VORO-246062 format. One line per 5 residues: number of its first residue (from 1); their letters; for each residue z, x, y of C-alpha. Coordinates in steps of 0.5 Angstrom, whole numbers, plus 2048, in hexadecimal, padded with zeros to 3 digits. Example, Ala and Ser with C-alpha at 12.3 -4.5 7.8 and 13.67 -1.06 7.14 Angstrom:
// VORO-246062
1	as	810,819,7F7 | 80E,81B,7FE $
END
This chain:
// VORO-246062
1	xxxxx	7DE,7DE,7F1 | 7E0,7E0,7EA | 7DD,7E7,7EB | 7DE,7E8,7F3 | 7E2,7EE,7F2 $
6	xxxxx	7DD,7F1,7ED | 7D7,7F0,7F1 | 7DA,7F2,7F8 | 7DC,7F9,7F4 | 7D5,7F9,7F2 $
11	xxxxx	7D2,7F8,7F9 | 7D6,7FD,7FC | 7D4,802,7F6 | 7CC,802,7F8 | 7CA,808,7FC $
16	xxxxx	7C6,804,801 | 7C8,7FD,803 | 7C3,7F8,806 | 7C1,7F1,806 | 7BC,7F3,800 $
21	xxxxx	7C1,7F7,7FC | 7C6,7F2,7FA | 7CB,7F2,7F4 | 7CD,7EA,7F5 | 7C8,7E4,7F4 $
26	xxxxx	7C9,7DE,7F8 | 7C4,7D9,7F9 | 7C8,7D7,800 | 7C6,7DC,805 | 7C8,7DC,80C $
31	xxxxx	7C2,7DF,811 | 7C8,7E1,816 | 7CB,7E6,811 | 7C5,7EA,80E | 7C6,7EF,813 $
36	xxxxx	7CC,7F4,813 | 7D0,7F5,81A | 7CC,7FC,81B | 7C5,7F9,81A | 7C7,7F3,81F $
41	xxxxx	7CA,7F7,824 | 7C4,7FC,824 | 7BF,7F5,824 | 7C3,7F3,82A | 7C3,7F9,82E $
46	xxxxx	7BC,7FA,82D | 7BA,7F3,82F | 7BE,7F4,836 | 7BB,7FB,837 | 7B3,7F8,835 $
51	xxxxx	7B4,7F1,837 | 7B9,7F0,83C | 7B5,7EB,840 | 7B3,7E6,83B | 7B6,7DF,83B $
56	xxxxx	7BA,7DE,835 | 7BE,7D8,836 | 7BF,7D1,83A | 7C6,7D0,83D | 7C9,7CC,842 $
61	xxxxx	7C2,7C9,844 | 7BF,7D0,845 | 7BB,7D5,841 | 7BF,7DC,841 | 7BC,7E3,83F $
66	xxxxx	7BF,7E7,83A | 7C1,7EC,840 | 7C4,7E6,843 | 7C8,7E3,83D | 7CB,7EA,83C $
71	xxxxx	7CD,7EA,844 | 7D0,7E4,843 | 7D4,7E6,83D | 7D6,7ED,842 | 7D3,7F1,83C $
76	xxxxx	7CE,7F6,83C | 7CA,7FA,836 | 7CF,800,838 | 7D5,7FC,837 | 7D3,7F9,830 $
81	xxxxx	7D6,7FC,82A | 7D7,7FA,822 | 7DE,7F8,824 | 7DC,7F4,82A | 7D7,7F0,826 $
86	xxxxx	7DC,7EE,821 | 7D7,7EB,81C | 7DA,7EC,815 | 7DA,7E7,810 | 7E1,7E8,80B $
91	xxxxx	7E3,7E4,805 | 7E6,7DF,80A | 7DF,7DC,80C | 7DC,7DB,805 | 7DB,7D4,803 $
96	xxxxx	7DD,7D2,80A | 7D7,7D1,80F | 7DC,7CF,815 | 7E0,7D6,814 | 7D9,7DA,813 $
101	xxxxx	7D6,7D7,81A | 7DD,7D9,81E | 7DD,7E0,81B | 7D6,7E2,81B | 7D5,7E1,823 $
106	xxxxx	7D3,7E8,826 | 7D9,7E9,82B | 7DC,7E2,82A | 7D6,7DF,82E | 7D2,7D9,82B $
111	xxxxx	7CC,7DB,82F | 7CB,7E2,82D | 7CB,7DF,826 | 7C6,7DA,828 | 7C2,7DF,82B $
116	xxxxx	7C2,7E4,826 | 7C4,7E1,81F | 7C0,7DA,81F | 7B9,7D9,81E | 7B9,7D2,821 $
121	xxxx	7BA,7D5,828 | 7B6,7D5,82F | 7B2,7DB,82D | 7B1,7D9,826 $
END
């Protein structure tokens, strides 16, 4: 916490930033935050294109495919963009897991978080 600003500047000055090239050491890593918004967006669009008929979630006593989930949210792969995803952790989410969970829901939908960012979901 004492060096947060210096670590932030060091991270931003790295020419290629990803999960393997970080300047901050932390033993508490969130799997959900390992992708940036652009990578998550590409991943979601890829899954929608390649595997729309895969059963991904059990809600309201029915199994839903990926395509059905997006239809129920009135979204398509074409509609998705980084601004709509709105999944960026800022300083207000650090040390507060409840705020992180609220902020890191793709498109504000907990079901998309469960499908794309959780490991203990229906599709494992």
